[in-house]
N, C-alpha and C positions, 0 to 999 in steps of 0.2 A: 297516795297523797304524802304518806310519811317518807317514802323514798324520794319523791320530788322535793319535799321540804329539806331533807338531808342534803341533797345535791345542791340546793340553793344556799344552804348555810356553808357548805364546803367552798363553794365559789366565792361567797362573801368573805370567808376567812382568808382567802388568797389575796383579797384586796385591802384588808385592814390589818393593822399591826398589833392590836390587842387580842388576846385569846377569847374565843366565843364558846359558850356552853352549849354544845350540840343537843344534849338531852333536854335542857331547859326550854328550848324553843319549840320542841316537837309538839304538834297539836295545838299551838297557841297562835293568836294574833300577835303581831310584832310592832312595837314602836321603837324609835331610836333617836339618839342625839349624835349629830355629826360634827366633828371638829378635828383639830390636829391631835390632841391628846385628852379628850374629855374623860377617859377612863381613870385619869389620875386625880381629878378634882370635881367633876360635875356632880351636883346634888340631885339633878333631875331623875336619874334612874331610881333612887330610893323613894323619892316623892311619888312618882308615877306608879311604881310597883305597889306602894302602900295603898294608893287609891284603887288600883285594880283589885287588890285583895279585899278592901273594904266594900267594894261594890260587887264582889263575886264575879268578876269578869276574867275569862281565861285569856289573859294577855301578858306580855312581858316587854318591859322597856329596857333597852340595852345601849351601852355606849359604843360608838364606832370611831376608833382612831384612824383617820383617813389621810394618807399622804396626798399632797396637793395634786400630783399628777394622776391620781386615781379617783378623784372626786366625781368626775363625769361617769366613770364606769360603775362606781358604787350607786349613784343615783339611778342609772339605767337598770341595774339589777333590782333595786328596790321598786322601781316602776313596774317591773315584770311580775312581781310576786303579789297575788291578791290577798295574802296573809298580812301584808304590810299596811298598817293604818296611817302612818305618818310619824311626825315627831318634831324634833328641835334641831336648830342649827346654831352652833357657837363659834367662837373665834378659831381660825381666822376667815371663815367661809361665809359670813352673813351677807357680804356683797358679791363675792365670787359665784355664789350659787344661783343668783338670779337668772342669768342667761341660760342656765342648764335646766330650768323649770319650764313647765308648759304655760304658766300664767301666774301673775301676782295681782292682788287686789289694788285698787287705785291709791289708797293710803300708803300701802307698802311701796308702791312704785314711787310715790313722792319722797318717802323716807330714803329709799335706795338701799334697804337692808332687810333681810328675811331672818326670822328666828323660829318660824313655825312652818312645817310642811304637812300638807294633807294629800293623801292618795285617794283619788276618786275610784268608784267601782270600775270605771272604764280604763283605769291605769294612768290617768293624768296626775301630775304632781303640781300642786298649787301652793303658792307662798303667801304668808301673812306675817304680821309683826305685832307682838304683844309686849315687847320690851318697854316701849314708851309709856303705855298705859300703866304697866306695873311699876315703872320707875317713878312716875308722878304720884300715883296713889300712895306709894311708900313714903315719899317726901312729905305729902300733905297729911296723911293719917298717922304715920309713925314718927316722922321727923318734926312734927309740930309746926309746919309751914302751911297754916290753914288758908292763907290768902297769898297767891303768887302774882297777883295782878301787877303790883308795883315792885316786885322783888328785883334785886341786883344779883345776878348769878354769874359766876365764873366756872365754866366747864372745861376740864382737861381731857382732851381726846377728840377725834373727829372720825372715828371708825364706825363700824356697823351699829354697835350698841349706843354710841354717842349720838349718832344721827337720829335714832328712834327717840331717845330721851329728849334731844333738842327740839324736835318737832312737837312732841307732846307738851313740853314746857312752854314753847313759844305760843301755843294756842291759849295758854292760861295767862301769859304775861302781857296783858293789854297795854300797860304803861311801864313795863319793867325794862331792864337792860340785861342782855345776854352776851357774854364774852366767851369766845371759843379759843382755847389755847391748844396748840399742837406743835409737834416737832417741826412739821412742814407748814409754813404760813399759807402756802398755796392750797393745801388740803383744807385747812380751816376756812380760808376765804371762799372756797367752793361751797362749803356747807352754809356759810353766812349768806351767800348769794341765793341759794335755794330757799333758805328760810325767809329772806326778804321778798321773794316772789310770792310766798304764802301771805305775808303781811309785813309791810315796811315798819321799821322801828329802830330802837337803839340796839344795834348789833355791831360786833367788832370781832376781827380775827387777829390773833397775836401768836407769837412763838412762845415756847416754854420759857425762854430766857427773859421774856417781858412780863412774866407773872408777878414778879416782886412789886412792880409799879402799880398794880391793879388791886392788890389785896385789901388795902385799908377801907375800901368802900363797899365791900361785898357782903351781902346777906347770906348767900349760900355758896359753898365751894363743893363741886362735884367732880369726882374722878371717874372717868369712863374709859380709862386705859387698862392694860393688863399689868402695869407696874404695881407690884405688891401681891400679885396672885400666886398662889402655891403651885407647885409642879414644875416640870421641865418644859421649857419653851424651845421650839425649833426656830433656828435662824434661817434666813433666805439662802445662805450658802451651804446649808445642810448640817452645820454644827448645832449643838444644843447648849442651852444656858438656863439660868433661873432668875426670876425677877422678884421673888417673894421678899427678899430683904430690903427692897427699895421703896422709897416714898415717891408718889407721883408728882410731888411739888418740885422735884429737881430732876435733872437728866440722869440717865442710867447708861453705863457703858460696861456691862459685865463681861467677863471672859467667856468665850465660846469654846467648847471642847468638841472633839470629834464624836459623832453619834455612837460609834462603836464602843467608846470608853464607858458609857453608862451601863451597858450590859456586861462588860468584862471586869469592871472595877467597882467593887462594893463600896469603896470610899470615894465615889465620884463627887459627892457633895463636899467632902472635905477638900479635895483637890481644887474643885471649882471655887470654894469659899476662900481659900488661901490666896488664890490668884486674883480674886475680885475684891479682896478686903479693902484695899486702899480706895477703890471706887465707891464701895458701900459706905465707908466712913465719910467721904466727901459728900455723898448724897444725903446722909443723915444730918451732917452739919448744916448744909444749906436748907434742908427741910425744917429743922428746928428753928432756924433763924426766921424763915418765912412764916411759920406758924405763930411766932411771937408778934408778927405784924398784923395778924388778923384781928378785927374787932372782936371783943369778947362775945358778942351776940351772934357771930357767924356760925351757921350750921355747916358742919363738915360731913359730907355724904360720899361714901365710896360704894360703887355698885358691885364690887368684889365681895364674895361671900366665903371664899376659901383662901386665907383664914378669915374668921369673922372679924378680927381686929387687924387691919393692915398696919404697916408702918405709918402711913399717913394718919390713920385714925388714932393710933397710939400717941403720936406727937401732938395731935389736936386735943386729945383728952388731957394730956399733961398741961396743955395751955389753957385748960378750963373751958373748952368749947363743947357744945352739944354735938354728938356724933351719931351717925346712922350707917350701918353696913348694908350689904346687898341681900341680906336674908329676906326681908319683906318684899323687895322687888322680885326676887327669884320665885318666891312662893306665890305671889299674886299673878305674875305672868304665867306660871305653870298651871294654875287653876283655870285661867282664861284660855290658855292654849288647849288644855284637855277638854273642857266643857263646851267651848264655843266653836272649836275648830276640829281637832284631830278625832275626838270621840263623839262628836255631836250627834251624828246619825245613829251610831251604835247605842248611845244612851237613850235616845228617843225610842228606838225599837224595843228596848227592854223596860220602858217606863221609868227611866232613871233621870230624865231631864227636868223633873219637877223640883220644887223647893226642897223636899226632903232628900232627894238624891244629890243635889248640888251641895247641900249642907254636909252630907256624909263625905263627899269628895273633899271639901275644904278642911273638914275636921281631920280626915286621914292624913292629908299632906301636912297640916300644921302640927299634928302630933308627931309625925315622923321627923320634922325639923327640930322638934324639942328634945329628941333623944340624944 
């Protein structure tokens, strides 16, 4: 078994770009988060591993930085290993992963994005989504929006996380208005059409350039893009860049540098920053001006949690607005994914699916977040 497990890890290492700890995975069940570079920012590994320790489960949660052309091979390798429990999917693969899975549940199919994978004992990979539930719970319970029925909400982004949050919000907004802003109007319009099939209502699709004209009437502003997120981002052409210094309220056109530069030049960020400075300054100027247009009562919510205060939230705070970061959403969706999906059967077999076991799980993750 040890030899087979070692061989599996070696094969996995050939497919992912972040280093794996061969010794740490030996003799343990494995869970993982799949994305382009989750090893640089994802909080899930620390949360899940804290829960495994608290519940005395011999398991390890690892990040997997997966190049786009290797996603299918990584999933096939995970499917073949009965030590693999399941795990999470993050940007940019929440939509791309769906045709590579064996099945998704009906709600996830409607959303069109997966953030949770479960491996069955037979080796099937099933997809689910807990982003929407976590996002709405955070907005209601931590953001102070106790009643979303008549809320007017502007959401920036139409990708995987945005779709999950939009569907969960729309179920609550019986008489509210939801506006989807995106770089591509067509992508935003596709999401609006799918939401209207669920329930007709006040829905609109706009481009990011049209945000300014909609801000004065909004109760909630939500960022569901990666603008503002820490870490290096990979561009479609193979170059790399960074979006952390940007606000999602304005467009971003940062410089892209060859991927090889990051590993060869320790001053990569300095080089990138100097070349992107003019664009960052433009973005900040526009964001500050737009924040000034928001009603004082508008709640500004950014689902990003690394950093905890994005440029958007900093500008909103300076404008006197109530702000909410992605910490609570990430924590709540992680608890849901762990207990209801990935480790559900394992917890039940060990008598840990009771109230006491779930309380220990939530406490362990919450305490880890507080460190």
